[in-house]
C-alpha positions, 0 to 999 in steps of 0.5 A, a space after each residue: 876191858 881187853 885193853 886194861 887186861 893187856 896193860 895188866 899183863 904187860 905190867 906183871 911181865 915187866 915189874 922192874 920197869 916201874 921204879 921210883 926213877 924220874 917220870 920224864 926220861 930226858 934220854 927218850 927221843 920223843 921227850 927230847 923233841 918235846 923239850 926242844 919245841 917247848 924251849 923254842 916256844 917258851 911254853 908247853 901244853 898239858 896235852 903235850 906233856 900227857 903225850 910223853 907221860 907213861 900210861 898208868 905209872 904217874 903219881 902226884 910226886 912224880 908229876 911235881 918233879 916234871 913241873 920242877 924240871 920244866 920250870 928250871 928249863 924256863 918252860 911254862 905250862 899252859 892250857 892253850 890248844 896248839 895253833 897252826 903256827 905252833 904245829 908248824 914249829 913242831 914239825 920244823 923241830 922234828 925235821 931239825 932233830 939232832 938226837 940221831 934216833 934210828 928209823 925203827 925207834 921213830 916208828 915205834 913212838 909215832 903214835 902221839 898219845 895213848 888210845 885211852 887219852 885220845 878217847 878221853 879227849 874225844 869224849 870231852 870236847 870242852 877240855 874237861 877230864 876226869 884223868 887225875 894226871 891232867 887235873 893235877 897238872 892243870 891245878 898246879 900249872 895255873 900257879 906260878 912260882 913267886 918271885 921276889 918282886 911278886 912277894 913284895 907286891 903281895 906283901 904290900 897288898 896285905 899291908 894296904 888291906 890291913 891299913 884300910 881295916 885300921 882306918 875303918 876301925 878308927 872311924 868307929 867310937 867303939 874302937 876308942 872306947 876299947 882303947 881307953 879301957 885297955 889303957 886303964 887296964 894296963 895302968 892298973 896292972 890287970 893286963 900285960 902290954 904284950 896282950 895289947 900290942 905286938 911287942 916285937 913289932 913295936 919294939 922294932 920301931 925307929 927309936 928302938 932300932 937307933 938305940 940297938 945300932 948305938 949299942 952295937 957300935 959301942 960293943 964293937 968299939 970295946 971289943 976292938 980295943 981289947 983285941 977280942 974277935 968279933 962275931 959275924 954281924 948276923 950272929 951279933 944281931 941274933 944274940 942281942 935280940 935273944 938277950 932282950 927278954 919280953 919283960 925288958 921290952 915291956 919295961 922299955 916301951 911301956 912309957 911310950 905306949 902309955 903316952 900314945 894311948 893318952 894322945 889317942 884318948 885326948 884327940 878322940 875326945 876332941 874328934 867326938 865333940 866335933 862329930 856330935 856337933 856335926 850330927 846336930 847341925 845336920 839334924 837341924 839342916 845346918 852345915 859345918 864351916 870349912 875350918 871345922 871340917 879341916 879340924 876334924 880331918 886333922 884330928 882323924 889323921 892324928 888318931 889313925 897315925 897313933 893307932 898304927 904306931 901301936 902295932 896292935 896285937 892281931 887278937 885285939 884287932 880281931 876282937 874289934 872287927 868281931 864287935 863291929 860285925 856283931 852289931 852290924 849283924 843284929 842291925 841287919 836282922 832288926 831292919 830286915 824284920 821291919 821291912 818284911 813286916 811293912 811288906 806284909 801290910 802292902 808296902 813295896 820293898 823299894 817304897 819302904 827303902 826309899 822312905 826308911 834309909 836316911 831316916 832311921 833315927 827320926 823320932 817322928 818317922 811313923 807320923 811322916 810315913 802315915 801321911 804318904 799316899 798308898 794303902 800299904 803305909 796306912 795299913 802299917 800305921 793303923 794296924 802295926 804301930 806297936 810292932 813297928 815301934 818295938 823294932 825301931 826301938 831296938 834299932 835305936 838302941 843299937 845306934 846308941 851303942 855304936 855312937 853313930 848314925 846308921 848310915 855312917 855305921 854301914 860305911 865303916 863296916 863296908 870299909 873294914 870288910 873291903 880291907 879285910 877282903 883285900 888282905 885275905 885275897 893277897 894272903 891266899 895268893 901268897 900261900 898258893 904260890 909259896 906252897 908250890 915253891 915249898 913242894 918244889 924245893 922239898 922234892 929236890 
């Protein structure tokens, strides 16, 4: 209490010292020594920054200025405690100090940190603290400013995650059912092309880019013949993009998009036929020939390539993913109820999964498990036949809706989830890094 009162009196006695100036005074002897040592090592710790910050006069904006200053000097902020080697380097830096500070000035700043901070460090040996300054420094210091190379790498990860999602969606018959419906709606004029695809991304494809370059070359030639001054390249491109209306874009690329839709529909019909044949062979214990397998892979690659070339609208992709997840959620619910019902009749969980997975669509499943040894299976068949049949009927209905075996559908869901997770994580990293960069630039 006495310490707080003393600090309050000092603050009241000298209000003119609390200004909006920089938090880190580079003319101060202790700050000079800290910066010199940090430049020599290439980094600085949170505790060392805390030692030179004025007590009780810090806010997040000022702290961000400190981080920006240190970053511009090429100094990284780290959490590591000082080792003996860095302590020795710090001592050497103090011995070589060239700032010419007087002995009395050095004596005044000899205490390395305020009493309050020393007490907190002693109280929290695990380096945890409730000090908002330390917490803010720790949070912001852990995020590095994003370089151009880092931004490109993250952008590639986002695109890779998106492509993994699309590849997973292209394994599902539900996706192509939706695409065929969208094509019919587009032909009938019930929807606009911009509602199905990302118009600008599709327009900026290789063919469109070549057409724009040819048009730009023709205009420049006409202007040079007429001795008319030409605008800068950047302005010329911007003006051309602005002059091309959405309606004109749709008119130009709609035939190409419809042709792609038709190719997808035709290839999907062939692919679906091979998938059904494969399912029938698998059910009868047969296997596909190498030629059939290659043909299916070729059709699958062609379909995925066509879907990627469309640059589907983000809302359409989200709708496909939500449809996939909704069916999976209902499927998990029904299977969970079936497993819990079997457990209530004495069937162990592991035992149930062993005899259920891979046999989800077997019409004779109840007869087969009834022949298994164990009291649990016998009770389930004799006393729970009606409930089990109802639950399996609901599962079969969902399988029919997906057009796939339950195991295949689970694989597709996992593929889409993995791609979505990777893209989301990469976006999160980019947002965090850019947030610090934006704040740093805004404060300058």
